[in-house]
N, C-alpha and C positions, 0 to 999 in steps of 0.2 A: 187726134186725141180729144177727150172730153174737155170742154171749156168751162172751168170752174166758175169764172166770173159771171157767166150767163145764168147760173143757177144759185146765186148767193141768197142767203136768208134776208128777208126784208128787215132793215134796221129798226123799224118802228115796232117790231114784234119780238123784242129781245129782252133779256134780263141779265144782270151781272153774274159772272161765273165765280165759283169757289176754287177753281183750279188755277194754279199759278201758270201764267203764260197764255191762258185762254180768257179773253176779256169778257165775252158774253156768250149766251146760248139762247135758243128759241124759248120764248116765254112759257110755252106749254110743256116744256121738258122738265123733268125732275133732276135733282142732284143728290145722289145717295152714296154713302161710303160703300165700297165694294164688299166689305166684310158682312154687311147685312143681306147681301144677295147671293152669296156663293157658299158652297161646301168645299172642303179640301181634304186630301189625304196625302201625307208624306210618303215618299218612296221608302223601300225597305233595304237594309244592308244585307243582301243575300251573300251567303258564304260560297266562295269560289270552289271549295272542295266538293260542293254538291252539283256543280255544273256538269252538264252532259253535252253530247254532240248533237242531240236533237231533242225535241219535246216542246215545251212551252217556252217561248222566247222571253228574254229579259231586256228591257230598254234601259240603257245606261246613259249617262251624260255624254259619253263619247259617240253615241248614236244621234245626238242632236246637233245638226250642222246648219248654220245660217237660218233658213226658213223651213227646213225639212227634217223629218225623222228618217234616218238612213238605216235600212234593215240589212246591213252587212256587218260581219264580225259579231254576230249575235251570240250571246251565251244562252244556255237552255237549262231548264229543270225538267225532270221527268214529270209526266202528268200526275202521278201519285203524289210526288213531293209538292208540285205546284198547287194542288188542291188545298194545302194547308195555308195558302197565302192569298185567298180570294179577295181579301180586303184591298190588295195592291193591284188588282186586275184593272186594266184600262180597256175602254170601249171606244168604238168609233165616235169621233167628235168630242171626246174628252180633250181638255187643254192641259198641257204639261208646261210647267215653269221650272227652270233650273235655278237653284238657290245657292249653289256653291261652285266656285271655279275661278278662272282668271277675271280680272276686273272688266266690267261691261264695256269700258272704253277700248279694250284690246279687240282688234278686228275680228278674231275668230272666237271670241268668248261667247258662250251661250247663256251666261248668267242674266236673269231677268227677262229673257226672251220667251215668248209664248209659242208653243208648237201644237198644231191640231192633229189629233190622232187619226191616221187614215184607216180605211177598212182593212187594209193588209196587216195592221198591227192590232186589230181587235182581239181581245182575249189574252194579250201578253201581259207581263208583270212589269212594274216600275221599280227601278233600283233607287238607291239612296241619293241624296242631294238634289232631289226634285220633288215637286208636288203635283198631284192631280187636282184640277180645278173644275167644278161643275156648278151650273146655275141651280139655286135652290128651287126655283119655280119658273118653269119654261113659259108660263103664261104672263110672267112679269119681265123676265130677262131671257132672251133667246141665247142659246149657247154659242151660236155662230156670231151674233152681234157682240157678245162678250169677247170672243176671240179677236175680232177686228178691233175692238176697243183696246185690248191689251197690246195691240200692234201700233197704236197711235203715238205720235211724237211727244205729246204731253206726259203720257205714262212713262215713256222711255226717259225723258228728262227727270222725272220723279225718281225712277230707279237709280239713275246716276247720282242723284243728290242724297239718297238714303243708303246706298251700298256701304258696307263696312269691310275692314280688312286691308290687305296689301294688293299690289298689282298681280302677284302670282296666286294669291289665295283670298278671294273676296267672297262675301256672302250677303244675301238679303234676308230680312226677317219677314215671316208671314204677317205679323202684326202691321208692318209697314205697308205691305200690299193691301191689307184690309182697310187701312186709313185713307187710301186714295179715293177721291170722288169719281163716280161714273156719271156721265150725262145720259139721262135715260128718257127716251121718247116712249110713246105707246108701243105695245108689241106689234101692232099693225105697221107702224112706221119703222120699227126695227127691221121687220121682214122686208119692207121696201128698200131700206138701206142695204141689207144683205144682198138682195137681188141686183141692185144697182152696182154694188162693188164686185160681185161675182162676174157680171157682164163686162165691166170696164177693166178689171184686173186680168180677166181671161185674154182680152185683146192685147194688153200690155205684155203679159207673160209670153204670148205667141211671138210678139216682136222680139223679145229678149231671146227666146229659144232660137229663132232664125239667126240673130246676130251672133250668138254663141257658137252656132254651127259653122258660121262663116269664119269665126276666129279659129276654130279647130282646123278647118280646111287650110287656112293661111299658115297655121303652125305646122301642119303636115307638109305643106309646100316648102316651108323653110327648112324643115328637117331633111326632106328629100334632096334639096339643093346642097345642103352641107354634106350629107352622106355621099352624094355623087362626087363632090370635090375632094373630100379627104380619103375616100376609098378608091376611086377610079382616076382621079386627076382631072385636069381641065381639057385635055385633048381627047376627042373621041377616037382618034386613030392610034392611040398609044398601045403597043403590044402588051398583052396581059400574061400573068402566070397564076397558077393556083397557089394560094397562100398556105394551103394545108390546114387551114382552120375553118371549121364549119360555119361559125358565126361571122366570119370575115369574107370568105369567098375569094374571088379573083382580085388581084391588085396589079398595078403597072409593073412590068418586068424589071425595070431598073430601080424599083423601090426596095428598101430593106424592111425587115420585120424586127422590131426592137422592143424589148420589155421596158416598162417605165423605170425600173431600178437602174437601167443603164443610161437614162436620159436626164436624171436629176443630179444637181450639184451635191446635195446632202441627202442623208437618209430621210425618208418620209417621217414627218413628225406629228404626234398627237398633240391636241391643244391643252389648255389649262383646265385643271379641275377646280374651278372657282365659281362662286355665285356672283353674278353681275349686280351692280348697283344702279338704281335709277339716277342718282346724282352723277353729273359729269365729272369723273375723276381724272380725265385726261386721255384715256384710250377707249375707243369704241370696242366693245366686247362682242365679236361676231359669233353668234350661235347657229345651230343647225336650222333654227326657225327664222333666221334673219334674211334669208334670200329665197326668192321664188323659184319656180320650175324653169324659168328662163335665165337663171343665174344673176338676177338683178337684186341688189341690196335693198331691203325694205327700210322705210324711214320711220315707221311707227314702232312703239314698244322697245325703244333702244335700251341697252344696258352698257355699263362701263366698268373698267377696272383701273386701278392705280398703276402707274408706271412700275412700281416696285413688284406688284403681282403679275403684271403682264409682260415685263421686259424680255422674258425668255421665249415669248410666243408672238413677237412682233411680226407684222406682215410688210412685205416690200412689193413694189409694183411688179406685176407679172406672176406673183405667187398664185397657186391654184389650191382651193380647198375642196376636199371631197367629203361628203357625208358618209359616215361609216355604219349608221344603224337607224332604225326607226322608219316612219312612213316615207321619208325622203331619201332613204339610203341610195347612194350612188350619184346623187345630185352634185353638180360642180359649180364653183363660183370663182370667177377671175377677178383678182384684186388689181384695180387700176390706180393710176396716179391721182385720179379725181377724188378718191376716197380719202378721208381724213385718217390720221394715225390710228392704228387699230391692232388688236390682238385677237386670238381665236380660241374657241372653247373645245372641251374634251371630246365631243362627239364628232369633231372634224379632224381631218388629216391634211397637213400642208405638204405640197410638192413644189419645189423650186427648180425650174428647168435649167439645164446647162445650155446656154445660148449658142455654144459651138456645135450642138447636136440637134436641139429642138427648140423652136420658138414657143414661148408659153401660150400664145394665142392659137397656135396650131393644135397643141394638145387640148386646149379648152374647146376649140371647135369640134375636135374628134369626139369629145364627151357629149356633144349635141347630136350625134349621128345615130341612125337606126342600128348600126353595127355595135356601137357601145351599149345600146339598150339590150341587144341580143346577148352580149357578153354578161351583162348584169343578170339576165334571166338564167343563163347557164350557171352562174354562181349560186343563185337562189335555189335552183333545183338540187344542189348538193347539200343544202342545209335546211333544217326545220325553222330556224330563226333567220330573218333577213338581216345579214350583217356582212360588211365587206371590210376586212381588216387591212392594215398597212401591208401586211405580207401578201394578201391577195391583190391589192393594187399594184404592188411591185411586179407581179407576174403578168399584168395586163400587157398584151402585145399591141403595139402601135404600128400601122403601116406608114413607113417614114420615107418621104422623098428628100432629095438634096435640099439644103437650106434655101437656095435661090427659088426653087419650086415651092417650098413651104411658104415663102413670102408672097409669091404670086397667088397662091391659094388663099392665104389670109386676106389679101387685098380684094380678091374676087368675092369671097364670102361676105366681108365687111360691107362692100358696096351693094351687093344684091340683097342682103338681109335688111339693110337700112330701110329700103322701101317697104318690105313686108312688115317690119317692126313698126313703122309709122302707121300703116293701115290697121294693124292690130291695136295699137294704142288709141287710134281714133275711134274704132268700133267699141273698145272697152269704155271709152269716155262717153259714148252714146248710151251704152248699157247703164252706166252709172247715173246718167241724167234721167233715164226712164225709171230706174229704181227709186230715185229721189222723188220723181213725180208720183210714183206708186204710193210712197209713204205719205206725201201731201194729200193725195186723193183719199186715202183711208182716214187720215186725221180729220180732214174737213167734213167727211161724210158722217163720222160717228160723233162729231161735236156740233153738228147742226149748221155748219157754215154753208154746206151745200144743202139746198132745200130739195129733197127727193119727192115730196108729196105730189107734185104736179107731173112727175116723170112717169112714163109708161114703160 
């Protein structure tokens, strides 16, 4: 990696900074409020009644994810209709900033984040709760340098300090963005900084891509291991029979096929229809967004309910929660004794296994199999909206071995996946460190801490 220390600015050639958190900058750089250097256009509130299946695409807040503009699930206007809204047309290298949404401190929030328009989105239209940002004069402020500047840590801390509203609905004002100072070198030096960052970030991004591919391979290995165990058993010589179910295939001859409704102690239960509070009222309120694709409970953006509101929806060790709708439909979560007292929300369905028939962990591991994924796909193909109700979960057929064999399978999966999970965790930690370095590199380059003038 690039060694920042070897290319630090000479301390004898600096002046005091007007930016909170940044002590100094090169003496020959200017400090100007962004508002004097940029033009902006707010996105438009397009009416969904005019949307088409094809035509000119509309970029919404939901298309802005982390550092990218995701061109999936795009709405469209007909070319004729779109011609009335040329003011809101985006072009390659435009910068989009989201102004309304979840609080910026929330992991998946896009509020305050800058997105560079790729060539593939050139000519599309921008929806509401966003702004298009452009340099007034490319001879004074490069558009790409401006983009990198809006990605630096000092600007991000400023956004966090000026954002208004609540955790669920926050907003930033254009005037606040305009008030932030930009550290401005000559256009020649800006271009040097751009080229330096493009080169260094390209290297970092390639490393991250390779590590993420490795994570995917490990996740696939994990899922293959689980599928083999919960569908075929642990012995390769076990006689098989046709399950009679396309998405399940062959299962051991001595196993049963049992629907979930016959494996639970009580009826499947929908969660509470309540709004969680930030204040800790006694019960962690587990929502559909609170556990990841691996069934792990997330620790950020917690919400709580009082005992009075949540007492009918309490969770016990071994309870399993199923997501019934949305982007994570079908995702499952196993509630363990390590979790603190909790209740669950309305987009989740609780299953409490009858331990004389099925161990909870066995059912949970089944939901991590390829076969379970295939079952979900068969459900989706029967409906226009991705939704799995309690009635549908009740009908899900589980290949069920005797309890002794269930326990052996649980122990085997737990042991074997522990190693894989450790490797995945370590690689994710490495990715996080690289992304942190990525952020530091951008911040130090656009504020003059890294002296790029001597670099080739």
